[in-house]
N, C-alpha and C positions, 0 to 999 in steps of 0.2 A: 694037219701040217704043223710042225714045230714053230715056235715063235722066232723072231728075228734075233740073230746073234748079237752079243755085246762085243763089238769090235773096237776095243780100246787100243790106241796106238800111242806109244811114248812120245811126248812132244819133242820135235826136233829130229825124230827118226823116221825117215820116209818108209812107207810100206814096201815090202818086197813086191816086185811086179808079178801079177798073176799070170801063170802060163796055163792055157787051156790044154786039156788032154790032146795027145797027138792026133787021134781020130777026128776030134772036133776041129782042129786046125786044118786038117786035110779037107774036111767038108767045107770049111770056110773058104779055102782057096778054090776048090773046084766049083762050088755053087754060088759064091758071093763075090769073088774078086772081080776087079774091073780096072782097066787102064785109064778110064775117064770118069771115075766116080759114079758110074751107073751100077751100083752094087745090086746083086741078085738079078741082073738083066739076062734072065734065062727064059727062052720062049716056052719051055715045057712046063713051067709052074702052073699055067692055066689048066693044062690037062691033068696034072697031078691033083690040083684042087677039085676039079670037076669029078674025078673018080673017087674022091674021099667022102665017106659018109658024113652027113650033115653035122653030127655031134662031135666029129673029130676035126672039122675044118678049122675052127678057131685055135685049138691047141697046135695043130700042124702049122698054121700060119705063124703063130708066135715062135715056134721052134725054128722055122726058116728065117724069120726076121731077125732072130737072135744071132744068126751067123753073120749078119751085116754089121759093120762098125758104126752104122748111122742111127739105128732105132733104139738101141739100149745104150746106157752110159758105159764108157770104158771101164773095164774091170768090174762090171756090175756083179759078177759071180761072187766076188769077195764079200758082199754084203750079207750073205746067207751062210748058215752052218755048213761046213765041209761035207757032213754026212748026208745032206739033203740030196735026193736025186736031181739030176740036171733038169728034168721036166718040171719039178717043183720050183726050182730057182727061176726058170723061164716064166712060169705062171705068176709067181710073186712079183717079179719085176714088171711084167706086163700090167698087172693090177696097179702098181705104183704109177706106171706111165699113164694110165687112164685118169687117175686123180690129178696128175700134173697137167694133162691136156685139158681137163675140165676147167682148170683155173685160166688157162690160155684163152679158151672160148669165152668164159664169163667176163674177163677183165680186158681183153684185147680186141675181140671180134664183136661181141654184142653191143658195146658202146659205140662202135663205128659202123654198125649195120642197121638195116631196117627190114620190115616184113617183105617188101618187094625187091630187096637188094639182089643184084646180079653180081656174084662174087667169084673171084679166082683164088684158089688155094694153090700157090706155086711151090712145087717140091713137096707134094702132099704125102709122099711115102705111103704107108698102108691105109691112109684115109681116115684115121681116128678123129682128127680135128674137124675134117669136112663133115663127117657123119654127126658129130656132136653139134656142129653149128647149123646143120640143115633146118631145124625147126624155126630158126630165127631169121631166115633169109628166103628170098624167092627161089634162087637157083645157085648151086655151087658147081663150077667147073674145076675139078681137081686134077692137076697136071703133075707128072713126074717123069724123070728121064729114064727110069728103070721099067722096062716092059714087064719084067717078072713081078715087081711089086704091084704094078697096076693090075696085072692078072689076078694076083692074090686079093687085092681090094675088091675087084669086081665079083669074085667068088664068094665073098662074105656078104651078109645081109647089110643093105644100105638103103636109105630113103630114095624115093623116086626123083627127088629134085637134086640129086648128086650125080654128076657125070664124071667118070674117070677116063682120062686120056693120057696115053704115053706120048712123049714128045722128045725125040732124039735130036731135034734141030737146035741151032743156037739162036732161035728167035721164037716168037709166039704167033707165027703166021696161021696157026690153026684157030686163032681167035680173031674176030672181026674188030676193026678199029672202033673206038668210042662206044663199046658195047657193055662195059662193066661199071659198077658203082664202087666196088671195093676190090683191091688186090691185097692179099695177105700172104706172108711168107715167114716161116719160122725155122731157124737153124738151117738155112740154105745158102744165102749169099756169101757167108763167111767161108764156104767150102769151094766157091768158084774162083777162077782166076780173075784178076782185075779186069781184063778185057771182057770176059763173060759177064761179070757183074755189071759193068757199064752198059753192055748191050741189052741185058734184060731190064735194067732200069729204064732205058729208052723204050723198050717194048711195053713196060708197065704203063708209061705215060701214054703211049699210043692206044692201048686197049681200054683205058679209062675214059669214061664220059667226062665232059667239062664239069668240074666240081667234085669228081670222084676222088676217093681217098686211097692212099698207099700206106700200108702198115706192115713193117717188117722188122725182124730181129737181126742183130749183127753184134759181133764182139769188137769193141773199139779198144785201142791202146793209146797211150800218151805219146807225144812226139819224142823220138829218141829211143823208144822201146823197139824190140824186134818186130819187123813188119810181117815176116813169114814164119810159119812154124818151123823151128830149127830141126824138128824131128822128121820132116819130110826128106826122104833120102833115096835109098836104093830101089831096085826093080820090084822086089817083093813088097816092100813097105808101101810103095806108091799104088799097088794093086789091092791092098788089104786094109789100109789105114786111111783115115780122113785127112785131107789137106786142110790147113787153116791159114787164112789170109786175113790180116788185121789192118784196120784203117784208123786214122785219128778222127776226132770229131770234125775238124776242119776239112779233111778229105771227104767224108761222107756228105757233109753239107754242100761242098762244091759239086760232087757227083750228082746229087739230087737236083740242084739248081740247073746244072748243065743240061739235064734231060728235060727241062721245061717246067718243073714243079716250083711252087712258091717256097717260102722258108719252111724248114722242117723243125719239128720238136724232137729232142733226144732225151729219153728218160731211162734210167737204170731199171732193168726188169725187176730187181728186188725191191724197188721203191713202190711198185704197184701193190695195192691192197690184196692180201691173200697169198703173196709170195714171201716165203721166209727169207731171212737174210742169207741163208746158205745157198739159196737159189741164184747164185751169181752167174747167170747165163747171158751176160752181155747187156745190150741196150735195145730199146724199142724206138724205131724211127717212124714218125707219122708225118706224111706230106700230102698236099692236096693239089690236084690239077686245077689251074685257074679256070673259073667259070667262063 
């Protein structure tokens, strides 16, 4: 495979938006679109994966996941030479994603976990983080709203201490109260409505044991900045693009305290060791349920 393209852009000139081929956009709408952000929520993906030979399962899974707006970065295709086949671009971006998620596990999960830790990965997607974190905890319950993505996750190799569950409810009633030591969530709450985010924060408090930790990522903005993504608009956009909801530091501190947690710490993700300054993916919130 050829090396990565040198994508120099003149300062002050925004890059032209990337337009996927028409066939790919049709696939995206038919297979991945969702009115409630449950992208790829298709019941037949489990059967498709089951019928796929073992050596093709991972490439097929990556191809399907690339149709969603959630698992690969926006306009990720632009990073690679135009002459590359689409499958090569998918594989290259998936490899980069593995390295990024390795940092997430090393710097955000392992320091807050233990060998016998009972952990929830909320909004687990294809389960990469859960699988990577499995050797460092007792058990991981990996939950996602998309039944299709959960079916894909189950079809791929994963450790026996990882359980994948689809949850279309607006609560975590599938998990017993005070049963977990750690709740982790990355790039999820910022895509929920404020009511949904508040409800799940309450649920995180309920399912944690006394003294349990909540660690989650969210993008914060300063007071006075736009609170909702101005790009959220029409019918098609809402079904194929991610919603973004922003909070201030004061907002998120208030929400966390209102749910029963103690004071929380807020740290820029790029300030963690191992994350380059260009990884400006919001803030990490850590809170603890009182013992």
